[in-house]
Jmol script that loads the backbone (N, CA, C; Angstrom):
load data "model"
ATOM      1  N   MET A   1     -12.492 -30.412 -51.628  1.00  0.00           N
ATOM      2  CA  MET A   1     -12.363 -31.423 -50.607  1.00  0.00           C
ATOM      3  C   MET A   1     -13.620 -32.290 -50.544  1.00  0.00           C
ATOM      4  N   ASP A   2     -14.751 -31.672 -50.844  1.00  0.00           N
ATOM      5  CA  ASP A   2     -15.995 -32.420 -50.831  1.00  0.00           C
ATOM      6  C   ASP A   2     -15.933 -33.575 -51.829  1.00  0.00           C
ATOM      7  N   LYS A   3     -15.433 -33.303 -53.023  1.00  0.00           N
ATOM      8  CA  LYS A   3     -15.309 -34.356 -54.038  1.00  0.00           C
ATOM      9  C   LYS A   3     -14.335 -35.441 -53.588  1.00  0.00           C
ATOM     10  N   TRP A   4     -13.254 -35.043 -52.937  1.00  0.00           N
ATOM     11  CA  TRP A   4     -12.260 -36.001 -52.449  1.00  0.00           C
ATOM     12  C   TRP A   4     -12.890 -36.930 -51.420  1.00  0.00           C
ATOM     13  N   ILE A   5     -13.676 -36.362 -50.503  1.00  0.00           N
ATOM     14  CA  ILE A   5     -14.330 -37.172 -49.469  1.00  0.00           C
ATOM     15  C   ILE A   5     -15.353 -38.104 -50.108  1.00  0.00           C
ATOM     16  N   LYS A   6     -16.139 -37.587 -51.056  1.00  0.00           N
ATOM     17  CA  LYS A   6     -17.130 -38.424 -51.728  1.00  0.00           C
ATOM     18  C   LYS A   6     -16.461 -39.559 -52.491  1.00  0.00           C
ATOM     19  N   CYS A   7     -15.353 -39.268 -53.145  1.00  0.00           N
ATOM     20  CA  CYS A   7     -14.616 -40.303 -53.864  1.00  0.00           C
ATOM     21  C   CYS A   7     -14.133 -41.379 -52.902  1.00  0.00           C
ATOM     22  N   ARG A   8     -13.620 -40.956 -51.745  1.00  0.00           N
ATOM     23  CA  ARG A   8     -13.143 -41.907 -50.740  1.00  0.00           C
ATOM     24  C   ARG A   8     -14.265 -42.806 -50.221  1.00  0.00           C
ATOM     25  N   LYS A   9     -15.474 -42.273 -50.218  1.00  0.00           N
ATOM     26  CA  LYS A   9     -16.629 -43.033 -49.733  1.00  0.00           C
ATOM     27  C   LYS A   9     -17.251 -43.888 -50.824  1.00  0.00           C
ATOM     28  N   GLY A  10     -16.662 -43.857 -52.025  1.00  0.00           N
ATOM     29  CA  GLY A  10     -17.109 -44.729 -53.096  1.00  0.00           C
ATOM     30  C   GLY A  10     -18.240 -44.211 -53.946  1.00  0.00           C
ATOM     31  N   HIS A  11     -18.502 -42.918 -53.921  1.00  0.00           N
ATOM     32  CA  HIS A  11     -19.547 -42.358 -54.774  1.00  0.00           C
ATOM     33  C   HIS A  11     -19.143 -42.507 -56.239  1.00  0.00           C
ATOM     34  N   PRO A  12     -20.074 -42.952 -57.062  1.00  0.00           N
ATOM     35  CA  PRO A  12     -19.764 -43.093 -58.488  1.00  0.00           C
ATOM     36  C   PRO A  12     -19.668 -41.724 -59.167  1.00  0.00           C
ATOM     37  N   ASN A  13     -18.977 -41.702 -60.258  1.00  0.00           N
ATOM     38  CA  ASN A  13     -18.857 -40.502 -61.103  1.00  0.00           C
ATOM     39  C   ASN A  13     -18.111 -39.342 -60.432  1.00  0.00           C
ATOM     40  N   ILE A  14     -17.324 -39.630 -59.432  1.00  0.00           N
ATOM     41  CA  ILE A  14     -16.500 -38.603 -58.798  1.00  0.00           C
ATOM     42  C   ILE A  14     -15.052 -38.895 -59.182  1.00  0.00           C
ATOM     43  N   ALA A  15     -14.412 -37.933 -59.814  1.00  0.00           N
ATOM     44  CA  ALA A  15     -13.032 -38.119 -60.258  1.00  0.00           C
ATOM     45  C   ALA A  15     -12.090 -38.260 -59.065  1.00  0.00           C
ATOM     46  N   TYR A  16     -11.118 -39.121 -59.212  1.00  0.00           N
ATOM     47  CA  TYR A  16     -10.109 -39.337 -58.173  1.00  0.00           C
ATOM     48  C   TYR A  16      -9.235 -38.097 -58.017  1.00  0.00           C
ATOM     49  N   ILE A  17      -9.000 -37.700 -56.775  1.00  0.00           N
ATOM     50  CA  ILE A  17      -8.092 -36.595 -56.459  1.00  0.00           C
ATOM     51  C   ILE A  17      -7.025 -37.160 -55.530  1.00  0.00           C
ATOM     52  N   PRO A  18      -5.759 -37.088 -55.913  1.00  0.00           N
ATOM     53  CA  PRO A  18      -4.695 -37.646 -55.060  1.00  0.00           C
ATOM     54  C   PRO A  18      -4.636 -36.952 -53.694  1.00  0.00           C
ATOM     55  N   ASP A  19      -4.289 -37.731 -52.674  1.00  0.00           N
ATOM     56  CA  ASP A  19      -4.171 -37.212 -51.311  1.00  0.00           C
ATOM     57  C   ASP A  19      -3.203 -36.041 -51.237  1.00  0.00           C
ATOM     58  N   ILE A  20      -2.138 -36.088 -52.021  1.00  0.00           N
ATOM     59  CA  ILE A  20      -1.131 -35.034 -51.974  1.00  0.00           C
ATOM     60  C   ILE A  20      -1.722 -33.688 -52.412  1.00  0.00           C
ATOM     61  N   ILE A  21      -2.692 -33.712 -53.303  1.00  0.00           N
ATOM     62  CA  ILE A  21      -3.351 -32.472 -53.745  1.00  0.00           C
ATOM     63  C   ILE A  21      -4.153 -31.881 -52.586  1.00  0.00           C
ATOM     64  N   ILE A  22      -4.862 -32.715 -51.874  1.00  0.00           N
ATOM     65  CA  ILE A  22      -5.654 -32.251 -50.729  1.00  0.00           C
ATOM     66  C   ILE A  22      -4.733 -31.725 -49.637  1.00  0.00           C
ATOM     67  N   ALA A  23      -3.661 -32.463 -49.359  1.00  0.00           N
ATOM     68  CA  ALA A  23      -2.709 -32.023 -48.334  1.00  0.00           C
ATOM     69  C   ALA A  23      -2.082 -30.683 -48.719  1.00  0.00           C
ATOM     70  N   SER A  24      -1.726 -30.543 -49.959  1.00  0.00           N
ATOM     71  CA  SER A  24      -1.133 -29.283 -50.430  1.00  0.00           C
ATOM     72  C   SER A  24      -2.126 -28.133 -50.329  1.00  0.00           C
ATOM     73  N   ALA A  25      -3.368 -28.389 -50.687  1.00  0.00           N
ATOM     74  CA  ALA A  25      -4.397 -27.348 -50.595  1.00  0.00           C
ATOM     75  C   ALA A  25      -4.608 -26.917 -49.142  1.00  0.00           C
ATOM     76  N   LEU A  26      -4.593 -27.868 -48.234  1.00  0.00           N
ATOM     77  CA  LEU A  26      -4.745 -27.533 -46.813  1.00  0.00           C
ATOM     78  C   LEU A  26      -3.591 -26.668 -46.315  1.00  0.00           C
ATOM     79  N   ARG A  27      -2.386 -27.031 -46.702  1.00  0.00           N
ATOM     80  CA  ARG A  27      -1.220 -26.226 -46.286  1.00  0.00           C
ATOM     81  C   ARG A  27      -1.301 -24.821 -46.871  1.00  0.00           C
ATOM     82  N   LEU A  28      -1.730 -24.731 -48.128  1.00  0.00           N
ATOM     83  CA  LEU A  28      -1.881 -23.429 -48.761  1.00  0.00           C
ATOM     84  C   LEU A  28      -2.946 -22.591 -48.049  1.00  0.00           C
ATOM     85  N   ILE A  29      -4.039 -23.220 -47.672  1.00  0.00           N
ATOM     86  CA  ILE A  29      -5.094 -22.520 -46.941  1.00  0.00           C
ATOM     87  C   ILE A  29      -4.545 -21.962 -45.624  1.00  0.00           C
ATOM     88  N   GLY A  30      -3.721 -22.750 -44.945  1.00  0.00           N
ATOM     89  CA  GLY A  30      -3.119 -22.266 -43.701  1.00  0.00           C
ATOM     90  C   GLY A  30      -2.261 -21.035 -43.929  1.00  0.00           C
ATOM     91  N   ARG A  31      -1.438 -21.075 -44.946  1.00  0.00           N
ATOM     92  CA  ARG A  31      -0.554 -19.941 -45.249  1.00  0.00           C
ATOM     93  C   ARG A  31      -1.344 -18.718 -45.700  1.00  0.00           C
ATOM     94  N   LEU A  32      -2.327 -18.937 -46.553  1.00  0.00           N
ATOM     95  CA  LEU A  32      -3.156 -17.815 -47.010  1.00  0.00           C
ATOM     96  C   LEU A  32      -3.970 -17.237 -45.852  1.00  0.00           C
ATOM     97  N   GLY A  33      -4.371 -18.097 -44.939  1.00  0.00           N
ATOM     98  CA  GLY A  33      -5.089 -17.626 -43.762  1.00  0.00           C
ATOM     99  C   GLY A  33      -4.235 -16.704 -42.911  1.00  0.00           C
ATOM    100  N   GLN A  34      -2.954 -17.001 -42.816  1.00  0.00           N
ATOM    101  CA  GLN A  34      -2.048 -16.105 -42.085  1.00  0.00           C
ATOM    102  C   GLN A  34      -2.039 -14.725 -42.737  1.00  0.00           C
ATOM    103  N   LEU A  35      -2.007 -14.702 -44.064  1.00  0.00           N
ATOM    104  CA  LEU A  35      -2.068 -13.420 -44.778  1.00  0.00           C
ATOM    105  C   LEU A  35      -3.404 -12.718 -44.518  1.00  0.00           C
ATOM    106  N   GLY A  36      -4.465 -13.480 -44.501  1.00  0.00           N
ATOM    107  CA  GLY A  36      -5.781 -12.911 -44.220  1.00  0.00           C
ATOM    108  C   GLY A  36      -5.839 -12.258 -42.849  1.00  0.00           C
ATOM    109  N   LEU A  37      -5.193 -12.888 -41.876  1.00  0.00           N
ATOM    110  CA  LEU A  37      -5.154 -12.294 -40.538  1.00  0.00           C
ATOM    111  C   LEU A  37      -4.368 -10.985 -40.550  1.00  0.00           C
ATOM    112  N   LYS A  38      -3.244 -10.997 -41.243  1.00  0.00           N
ATOM    113  CA  LYS A  38      -2.415  -9.784 -41.316  1.00  0.00           C
ATOM    114  C   LYS A  38      -3.132  -8.647 -42.044  1.00  0.00           C
ATOM    115  N   GLU A  39      -3.973  -9.005 -43.006  1.00  0.00           N
ATOM    116  CA  GLU A  39      -4.669  -7.997 -43.803  1.00  0.00           C
ATOM    117  C   GLU A  39      -5.994  -7.556 -43.174  1.00  0.00           C
ATOM    118  N   GLY A  40      -6.318  -8.134 -42.020  1.00  0.00           N
ATOM    119  CA  GLY A  40      -7.517  -7.689 -41.310  1.00  0.00           C
ATOM    120  C   GLY A  40      -8.808  -8.418 -41.616  1.00  0.00           C
ATOM    121  N   PHE A  41      -8.731  -9.713 -41.882  1.00  0.00           N
ATOM    122  CA  PHE A  41      -9.927 -10.508 -42.142  1.00  0.00           C
ATOM    123  C   PHE A  41     -10.078 -11.642 -41.124  1.00  0.00           C
ATOM    124  N   PRO A  42     -10.094 -11.323 -39.835  1.00  0.00           N
ATOM    125  CA  PRO A  42     -10.129 -12.382 -38.821  1.00  0.00           C
ATOM    126  C   PRO A  42     -11.392 -13.236 -38.847  1.00  0.00           C
ATOM    127  N   SER A  43     -12.545 -12.663 -39.166  1.00  0.00           N
ATOM    128  CA  SER A  43     -13.769 -13.472 -39.155  1.00  0.00           C
ATOM    129  C   SER A  43     -13.766 -14.483 -40.304  1.00  0.00           C
ATOM    130  N   ALA A  44     -13.254 -14.100 -41.455  1.00  0.00           N
ATOM    131  CA  ALA A  44     -13.170 -15.041 -42.581  1.00  0.00           C
ATOM    132  C   ALA A  44     -12.213 -16.185 -42.247  1.00  0.00           C
ATOM    133  N   VAL A  45     -11.089 -15.850 -41.629  1.00  0.00           N
ATOM    134  CA  VAL A  45     -10.108 -16.874 -41.253  1.00  0.00           C
ATOM    135  C   VAL A  45     -10.687 -17.785 -40.168  1.00  0.00           C
ATOM    136  N   LYS A  46     -11.437 -17.215 -39.260  1.00  0.00           N
ATOM    137  CA  LYS A  46     -12.078 -18.025 -38.211  1.00  0.00           C
ATOM    138  C   LYS A  46     -13.058 -19.016 -38.835  1.00  0.00           C
ATOM    139  N   ASN A  47     -13.819 -18.587 -39.833  1.00  0.00           N
ATOM    140  CA  ASN A  47     -14.743 -19.494 -40.517  1.00  0.00           C
ATOM    141  C   ASN A  47     -13.992 -20.650 -41.168  1.00  0.00           C
ATOM    142  N   ILE A  48     -12.881 -20.342 -41.810  1.00  0.00           N
ATOM    143  CA  ILE A  48     -12.063 -21.377 -42.449  1.00  0.00           C
ATOM    144  C   ILE A  48     -11.510 -22.339 -41.401  1.00  0.00           C
ATOM    145  N   SER A  49     -11.021 -21.788 -40.295  1.00  0.00           N
ATOM    146  CA  SER A  49     -10.457 -22.650 -39.245  1.00  0.00           C
ATOM    147  C   SER A  49     -11.529 -23.549 -38.633  1.00  0.00           C
ATOM    148  N   THR A  50     -12.761 -23.068 -38.580  1.00  0.00           N
ATOM    149  CA  THR A  50     -13.857 -23.886 -38.052  1.00  0.00           C
ATOM    150  C   THR A  50     -14.109 -25.095 -38.949  1.00  0.00           C
ATOM    151  N   VAL A  51     -14.094 -24.881 -40.251  1.00  0.00           N
ATOM    152  CA  VAL A  51     -14.317 -25.983 -41.201  1.00  0.00           C
ATOM    153  C   VAL A  51     -13.177 -27.002 -41.115  1.00  0.00           C
ATOM    154  N   ILE A  52     -11.942 -26.526 -41.087  1.00  0.00           N
ATOM    155  CA  ILE A  52     -10.803 -27.443 -40.990  1.00  0.00           C
ATOM    156  C   ILE A  52     -10.824 -28.154 -39.640  1.00  0.00           C
ATOM    157  N   GLY A  53     -11.240 -27.455 -38.609  1.00  0.00           N
ATOM    158  CA  GLY A  53     -11.363 -28.083 -37.282  1.00  0.00           C
ATOM    159  C   GLY A  53     -12.356 -29.230 -37.284  1.00  0.00           C
ATOM    160  N   MET A  54     -13.507 -29.045 -37.935  1.00  0.00           N
ATOM    161  CA  MET A  54     -14.489 -30.134 -38.037  1.00  0.00           C
ATOM    162  C   MET A  54     -13.912 -31.311 -38.813  1.00  0.00           C
ATOM    163  N   PHE A  55     -13.155 -31.001 -39.853  1.00  0.00           N
ATOM    164  CA  PHE A  55     -12.501 -32.044 -40.647  1.00  0.00           C
ATOM    165  C   PHE A  55     -11.572 -32.878 -39.759  1.00  0.00           C
ATOM    166  N   ILE A  56     -10.784 -32.204 -38.937  1.00  0.00           N
ATOM    167  CA  ILE A  56      -9.853 -32.910 -38.051  1.00  0.00           C
ATOM    168  C   ILE A  56     -10.603 -33.718 -36.996  1.00  0.00           C
ATOM    169  N   GLN A  57     -11.685 -33.179 -36.490  1.00  0.00           N
ATOM    170  CA  GLN A  57     -12.445 -33.888 -35.464  1.00  0.00           C
ATOM    171  C   GLN A  57     -13.001 -35.208 -35.977  1.00  0.00           C
ATOM    172  N   HIS A  58     -13.221 -35.322 -37.271  1.00  0.00           N
ATOM    173  CA  HIS A  58     -13.761 -36.555 -37.853  1.00  0.00           C
ATOM    174  C   HIS A  58     -12.702 -37.386 -38.574  1.00  0.00           C
ATOM    175  N   ALA A  59     -11.467 -36.958 -38.512  1.00  0.00           N
ATOM    176  CA  ALA A  59     -10.397 -37.616 -39.274  1.00  0.00           C
ATOM    177  C   ALA A  59     -10.209 -39.084 -38.887  1.00  0.00           C
ATOM    178  N   GLN A  60     -10.253 -39.380 -37.605  1.00  0.00           N
ATOM    179  CA  GLN A  60     -10.053 -40.761 -37.169  1.00  0.00           C
ATOM    180  C   GLN A  60     -11.229 -41.636 -37.601  1.00  0.00           C
ATOM    181  N   ASP A  61     -12.444 -41.137 -37.426  1.00  0.00           N
ATOM    182  CA  ASP A  61     -13.638 -41.905 -37.789  1.00  0.00           C
ATOM    183  C   ASP A  61     -13.727 -42.162 -39.287  1.00  0.00           C
ATOM    184  N   GLU A  62     -13.262 -41.204 -40.069  1.00  0.00           N
ATOM    185  CA  GLU A  62     -13.354 -41.303 -41.531  1.00  0.00           C
ATOM    186  C   GLU A  62     -12.120 -41.940 -42.156  1.00  0.00           C
ATOM    187  N   ASP A  63     -11.183 -42.358 -41.347  1.00  0.00           N
ATOM    188  CA  ASP A  63      -9.953 -42.991 -41.827  1.00  0.00           C
ATOM    189  C   ASP A  63      -9.220 -42.112 -42.842  1.00  0.00           C
ATOM    190  N   ILE A  64      -9.059 -40.846 -42.476  1.00  0.00           N
ATOM    191  CA  ILE A  64      -8.356 -39.888 -43.332  1.00  0.00           C
ATOM    192  C   ILE A  64      -6.867 -40.243 -43.324  1.00  0.00           C
ATOM    193  N   PRO A  65      -6.214 -40.274 -44.476  1.00  0.00           N
ATOM    194  CA  PRO A  65      -4.784 -40.611 -44.532  1.00  0.00           C
ATOM    195  C   PRO A  65      -3.954 -39.691 -43.630  1.00  0.00           C
ATOM    196  N   TRP A  66      -2.903 -40.263 -43.058  1.00  0.00           N
ATOM    197  CA  TRP A  66      -2.068 -39.557 -42.101  1.00  0.00           C
ATOM    198  C   TRP A  66      -1.497 -38.252 -42.667  1.00  0.00           C
ATOM    199  N   GLY A  67      -1.029 -38.269 -43.874  1.00  0.00           N
ATOM    200  CA  GLY A  67      -0.458 -37.065 -44.475  1.00  0.00           C
ATOM    201  C   GLY A  67      -1.474 -35.943 -44.607  1.00  0.00           C
ATOM    202  N   VAL A  68      -2.710 -36.288 -44.920  1.00  0.00           N
ATOM    203  CA  VAL A  68      -3.772 -35.289 -45.024  1.00  0.00           C
ATOM    204  C   VAL A  68      -4.128 -34.767 -43.634  1.00  0.00           C
ATOM    205  N   GLN A  69      -4.160 -35.661 -42.653  1.00  0.00           N
ATOM    206  CA  GLN A  69      -4.409 -35.219 -41.278  1.00  0.00           C
ATOM    207  C   GLN A  69      -3.339 -34.227 -40.831  1.00  0.00           C
ATOM    208  N   LEU A  70      -2.086 -34.561 -41.088  1.00  0.00           N
ATOM    209  CA  LEU A  70      -0.999 -33.665 -40.684  1.00  0.00           C
ATOM    210  C   LEU A  70      -1.100 -32.313 -41.382  1.00  0.00           C
ATOM    211  N   ALA A  71      -1.435 -32.325 -42.658  1.00  0.00           N
ATOM    212  CA  ALA A  71      -1.580 -31.061 -43.384  1.00  0.00           C
ATOM    213  C   ALA A  71      -2.694 -30.218 -42.766  1.00  0.00           C
ATOM    214  N   ALA A  72      -3.795 -30.851 -42.394  1.00  0.00           N
ATOM    215  CA  ALA A  72      -4.892 -30.121 -41.756  1.00  0.00           C
ATOM    216  C   ALA A  72      -4.477 -29.587 -40.387  1.00  0.00           C
ATOM    217  N   VAL A  73      -3.716 -30.385 -39.646  1.00  0.00           N
ATOM    218  CA  VAL A  73      -3.234 -29.951 -38.329  1.00  0.00           C
ATOM    219  C   VAL A  73      -2.289 -28.763 -38.475  1.00  0.00           C
ATOM    220  N   TYR A  74      -1.358 -28.846 -39.409  1.00  0.00           N
ATOM    221  CA  TYR A  74      -0.446 -27.722 -39.634  1.00  0.00           C
ATOM    222  C   TYR A  74      -1.210 -26.475 -40.095  1.00  0.00           C
ATOM    223  N   ALA A  75      -2.235 -26.659 -40.919  1.00  0.00           N
ATOM    224  CA  ALA A  75      -3.051 -25.521 -41.347  1.00  0.00           C
ATOM    225  C   ALA A  75      -3.734 -24.884 -40.139  1.00  0.00           C
ATOM    226  N   LEU A  76      -4.256 -25.710 -39.238  1.00  0.00           N
ATOM    227  CA  LEU A  76      -4.885 -25.153 -38.042  1.00  0.00           C
ATOM    228  C   LEU A  76      -3.874 -24.428 -37.162  1.00  0.00           C
ATOM    229  N   CYS A  77      -2.674 -24.952 -37.083  1.00  0.00           N
ATOM    230  CA  CYS A  77      -1.630 -24.246 -36.332  1.00  0.00           C
ATOM    231  C   CYS A  77      -1.395 -22.867 -36.956  1.00  0.00           C
ATOM    232  N   ASP A  78      -1.371 -22.813 -38.276  1.00  0.00           N
ATOM    233  CA  ASP A  78      -1.192 -21.536 -38.969  1.00  0.00           C
ATOM    234  C   ASP A  78      -2.355 -20.583 -38.687  1.00  0.00           C
ATOM    235  N   LEU A  79      -3.556 -21.141 -38.572  1.00  0.00           N
ATOM    236  CA  LEU A  79      -4.761 -20.337 -38.395  1.00  0.00           C
ATOM    237  C   LEU A  79      -5.105 -20.070 -36.928  1.00  0.00           C
ATOM    238  N   SER A  80      -4.317 -20.616 -36.021  1.00  0.00           N
ATOM    239  CA  SER A  80      -4.655 -20.547 -34.596  1.00  0.00           C
ATOM    240  C   SER A  80      -4.908 -19.143 -34.055  1.00  0.00           C
ATOM    241  N   PRO A  81      -4.241 -18.097 -34.543  1.00  0.00           N
ATOM    242  CA  PRO A  81      -4.552 -16.768 -33.996  1.00  0.00           C
ATOM    243  C   PRO A  81      -6.014 -16.349 -34.192  1.00  0.00           C
ATOM    244  N   SER A  82      -6.723 -16.984 -35.093  1.00  0.00           N
ATOM    245  CA  SER A  82      -8.114 -16.608 -35.348  1.00  0.00           C
ATOM    246  C   SER A  82      -9.070 -17.123 -34.285  1.00  0.00           C
ATOM    247  N   ASN A  83      -8.669 -18.171 -33.566  1.00  0.00           N
ATOM    248  CA  ASN A  83      -9.563 -18.800 -32.587  1.00  0.00           C
ATOM    249  C   ASN A  83      -8.744 -19.729 -31.695  1.00  0.00           C
ATOM    250  N   ARG A  84      -7.821 -19.165 -30.956  1.00  0.00           N
ATOM    251  CA  ARG A  84      -6.836 -19.946 -30.199  1.00  0.00           C
ATOM    252  C   ARG A  84      -7.430 -21.019 -29.297  1.00  0.00           C
ATOM    253  N   ALA A  85      -8.392 -20.655 -28.489  1.00  0.00           N
ATOM    254  CA  ALA A  85      -8.924 -21.606 -27.507  1.00  0.00           C
ATOM    255  C   ALA A  85      -9.568 -22.809 -28.184  1.00  0.00           C
ATOM    256  N   GLU A  86     -10.397 -22.566 -29.168  1.00  0.00           N
ATOM    257  CA  GLU A  86     -11.085 -23.661 -29.853  1.00  0.00           C
ATOM    258  C   GLU A  86     -10.111 -24.545 -30.635  1.00  0.00           C
ATOM    259  N   ILE A  87      -9.193 -23.933 -31.335  1.00  0.00           N
ATOM    260  CA  ILE A  87      -8.207 -24.699 -32.108  1.00  0.00           C
ATOM    261  C   ILE A  87      -7.337 -25.527 -31.188  1.00  0.00           C
ATOM    262  N   SER A  88      -6.961 -24.987 -30.062  1.00  0.00           N
ATOM    263  CA  SER A  88      -6.157 -25.733 -29.100  1.00  0.00           C
ATOM    264  C   SER A  88      -6.900 -26.972 -28.618  1.00  0.00           C
ATOM    265  N   LYS A  89      -8.185 -26.835 -28.322  1.00  0.00           N
ATOM    266  CA  LYS A  89      -9.005 -27.981 -27.890  1.00  0.00           C
ATOM    267  C   LYS A  89      -9.063 -29.056 -28.976  1.00  0.00           C
ATOM    268  N   ILE A  90      -9.282 -28.610 -30.206  1.00  0.00           N
ATOM    269  CA  ILE A  90      -9.384 -29.552 -31.328  1.00  0.00           C
ATOM    270  C   ILE A  90      -8.071 -30.315 -31.509  1.00  0.00           C
ATOM    271  N   LEU A  91      -6.962 -29.587 -31.489  1.00  0.00           N
ATOM    272  CA  LEU A  91      -5.662 -30.229 -31.700  1.00  0.00           C
ATOM    273  C   LEU A  91      -5.284 -31.153 -30.545  1.00  0.00           C
ATOM    274  N   GLU A  92      -5.613 -30.759 -29.335  1.00  0.00           N
ATOM    275  CA  GLU A  92      -5.334 -31.638 -28.186  1.00  0.00           C
ATOM    276  C   GLU A  92      -6.141 -32.931 -28.288  1.00  0.00           C
ATOM    277  N   ALA A  93      -7.410 -32.815 -28.657  1.00  0.00           N
ATOM    278  CA  ALA A  93      -8.251 -34.008 -28.811  1.00  0.00           C
ATOM    279  C   ALA A  93      -7.711 -34.905 -29.916  1.00  0.00           C
ATOM    280  N   TRP A  94      -7.300 -34.304 -31.020  1.00  0.00           N
ATOM    281  CA  TRP A  94      -6.732 -35.080 -32.130  1.00  0.00           C
ATOM    282  C   TRP A  94      -5.471 -35.812 -31.671  1.00  0.00           C
ATOM    283  N   ARG A  95      -4.623 -35.106 -30.934  1.00  0.00           N
ATOM    284  CA  ARG A  95      -3.375 -35.707 -30.450  1.00  0.00           C
ATOM    285  C   ARG A  95      -3.659 -36.910 -29.549  1.00  0.00           C
ATOM    286  N   ARG A  96      -4.662 -36.799 -28.693  1.00  0.00           N
ATOM    287  CA  ARG A  96      -5.013 -37.907 -27.794  1.00  0.00           C
ATOM    288  C   ARG A  96      -5.589 -39.096 -28.558  1.00  0.00           C
ATOM    289  N   GLU A  97      -6.324 -38.831 -29.632  1.00  0.00           N
ATOM    290  CA  GLU A  97      -6.987 -39.899 -30.377  1.00  0.00           C
ATOM    291  C   GLU A  97      -6.073 -40.644 -31.330  1.00  0.00           C
ATOM    292  N   THR A  98      -5.060 -39.977 -31.843  1.00  0.00           N
ATOM    293  CA  THR A  98      -4.232 -40.619 -32.856  1.00  0.00           C
ATOM    294  C   THR A  98      -3.333 -41.683 -32.234  1.00  0.00           C
ATOM    295  N   ALA A  99      -3.182 -42.767 -32.967  1.00  0.00           N
ATOM    296  CA  ALA A  99      -2.312 -43.850 -32.521  1.00  0.00           C
ATOM    297  C   ALA A  99      -0.886 -43.652 -33.041  1.00  0.00           C
ATOM    298  N   ARG A 100      -0.705 -42.687 -33.910  1.00  0.00           N
ATOM    299  CA  ARG A 100       0.600 -42.440 -34.526  1.00  0.00           C
ATOM    300  C   ARG A 100       1.408 -41.440 -33.728  1.00  0.00           C
ATOM    301  N   SER A 101       2.677 -41.396 -34.048  1.00  0.00           N
ATOM    302  CA  SER A 101       3.577 -40.450 -33.407  1.00  0.00           C
ATOM    303  C   SER A 101       3.356 -39.052 -33.992  1.00  0.00           C
ATOM    304  N   VAL A 102       3.053 -38.111 -33.122  1.00  0.00           N
ATOM    305  CA  VAL A 102       2.798 -36.734 -33.549  1.00  0.00           C
ATOM    306  C   VAL A 102       4.137 -36.021 -33.707  1.00  0.00           C
ATOM    307  N   PRO A 103       4.362 -35.357 -34.841  1.00  0.00           N
ATOM    308  CA  PRO A 103       5.641 -34.667 -35.068  1.00  0.00           C
ATOM    309  C   PRO A 103       5.938 -33.616 -33.994  1.00  0.00           C
ATOM    310  N   ALA A 104       7.210 -33.433 -33.739  1.00  0.00           N
ATOM    311  CA  ALA A 104       7.651 -32.479 -32.720  1.00  0.00           C
ATOM    312  C   ALA A 104       7.150 -31.069 -33.002  1.00  0.00           C
ATOM    313  N   ALA A 105       7.063 -30.678 -34.262  1.00  0.00           N
ATOM    314  CA  ALA A 105       6.595 -29.328 -34.603  1.00  0.00           C
ATOM    315  C   ALA A 105       5.160 -29.104 -34.127  1.00  0.00           C
ATOM    316  N   VAL A 106       4.332 -30.133 -34.230  1.00  0.00           N
ATOM    317  CA  VAL A 106       2.947 -30.013 -33.776  1.00  0.00           C
ATOM    318  C   VAL A 106       2.912 -29.960 -32.252  1.00  0.00           C
ATOM    319  N   LEU A 107       3.680 -30.826 -31.626  1.00  0.00           N
ATOM    320  CA  LEU A 107       3.730 -30.809 -30.155  1.00  0.00           C
ATOM    321  C   LEU A 107       4.240 -29.462 -29.657  1.00  0.00           C
ATOM    322  N   GLY A 108       5.239 -28.924 -30.340  1.00  0.00           N
ATOM    323  CA  GLY A 108       5.777 -27.616 -29.963  1.00  0.00           C
ATOM    324  C   GLY A 108       4.727 -26.529 -30.093  1.00  0.00           C
ATOM    325  N   ALA A 109       3.938 -26.593 -31.161  1.00  0.00           N
ATOM    326  CA  ALA A 109       2.886 -25.592 -31.357  1.00  0.00           C
ATOM    327  C   ALA A 109       1.829 -25.694 -30.261  1.00  0.00           C
ATOM    328  N   LEU A 110       1.525 -26.910 -29.847  1.00  0.00           N
ATOM    329  CA  LEU A 110       0.541 -27.096 -28.778  1.00  0.00           C
ATOM    330  C   LEU A 110       1.057 -26.600 -27.442  1.00  0.00           C
ATOM    331  N   ASP A 111       2.361 -26.683 -27.247  1.00  0.00           N
ATOM    332  CA  ASP A 111       2.958 -26.258 -25.988  1.00  0.00           C
ATOM    333  C   ASP A 111       3.200 -24.751 -25.908  1.00  0.00           C
ATOM    334  N   GLU A 112       3.142 -24.082 -27.056  1.00  0.00           N
ATOM    335  CA  GLU A 112       3.395 -22.637 -27.067  1.00  0.00           C
ATOM    336  C   GLU A 112       2.312 -21.925 -26.263  1.00  0.00           C
ATOM    337  N   PRO A 113       2.713 -20.931 -25.489  1.00  0.00           N
ATOM    338  CA  PRO A 113       1.723 -20.180 -24.711  1.00  0.00           C
ATOM    339  C   PRO A 113       0.637 -19.541 -25.557  1.00  0.00           C
ATOM    340  N   LYS A 114       0.952 -19.181 -26.802  1.00  0.00           N
ATOM    341  CA  LYS A 114      -0.038 -18.541 -27.652  1.00  0.00           C
ATOM    342  C   LYS A 114      -1.185 -19.489 -28.024  1.00  0.00           C
ATOM    343  N   MET A 115      -0.972 -20.814 -27.934  1.00  0.00           N
ATOM    344  CA  MET A 115      -2.025 -21.761 -28.250  1.00  0.00           C
ATOM    345  C   MET A 115      -2.919 -22.033 -27.039  1.00  0.00           C
ATOM    346  N   LYS A 116      -2.545 -21.548 -25.897  1.00  0.00           N
ATOM    347  CA  LYS A 116      -3.315 -21.838 -24.685  1.00  0.00           C
ATOM    348  C   LYS A 116      -4.106 -20.656 -24.228  1.00  0.00           C
TER     349      LYS A 116
END
end "model"
wireframe off; spacefill off
backbone 0.3
color backbone group
């Protein structure tokens, strides 16, 4: 993801990585994080969710493509059991900041009692 961000910022000599690859990697991280929680690695999953949370917090400022933002949001929803309160705050702030229509699945996840 670091290379993708650097490429977006115009750094020379950084190979182009399509947005769909980043979005797919984020979704995979969310799913693998769920497995990590089930297997007893909550601190590792919490660390991952913290990094993705920071990514989402800067998504509007960095003009991150909508599809990549959604993939990161869905990944955080998947990782929410690792740090419910913090993830809920991050997702609520993202929802308030975005000018786009937030999918019903994300709104539903935010409304679930487990996210609060």
